[in-house]
N, C-alpha and C positions, 0 to 999 in steps of 0.2 A: 733173182739174186743180183746184187750190185757187183760191179767189177772189183770194188774194194774187198768184198767178202771173198770172191774167187781168188784174189791175190793173197789173202791171208790163209786160205785153205791150201793154196799152192805152196806157200812157205811151210805150212804144217806138214804137208806130204814130203817135201824135200828134206826138212829138218829131222823128221822121224823115219826116214825111209828104211833104215836098217831094221828098225823095230816093226814097221808096218808091212814090209814086203811079203812076209809069210802070211799075214792076215789078208792081204790083197789076193794072194793065190787061193786062200781058203774061200774068200767071198766070191771070187770069180774062178771057178775050177777049170775053165778052159784055158787059162793063162799058163804058158810054159815057162820054164826057167829062162829061156831066151827072151820071152816077152818081158818078164820082170827085169831082166838086165837092161833091155831096151828102154823101159819106162824110167828106171833110175831116178825115181822121185818126181818126175814131170807129170803134172796133172793133165797137160795137153796130150802127152804121149799116151797116158793111161786111157783117156777118153777116146782117142783115135783107135787104139787097139781094141777097146771094148766094143766100139761101133763095128769094127771089122769082124771080130769074133762072134758077136751076138746079133748082128744085123739090126741094131737099135739106132734110133735117131739121137742126135747130139744132146737134145734137151733131156732125153731119158737117161743117158749115161751120166750126164752132169748131175741129175737128181740122185742117181745111185751113188755117185762119188761123194756128194754132200752127205747123204745118209750114212755111208760107210765112215766118213771122217767124224761125224757127230758121235757115232757109237765108239770110235776108237781113239778119241782125243783125250 
């Protein structure tokens, strides 16, 4: 994926965070309310927390985030 695409998905996550945060918690059940508050619409923060919680590589969580955003856009 190009950086341009990641930038547009970052904006989508930030712009729709209030609507998406509940869906983010449903999609990744290990996330706590504190995690969601920390993410606050940041794709980078979401990716980092997912790597930490699930022990996945960055490219894996990036793909999951892309798939999540495609389903929820």
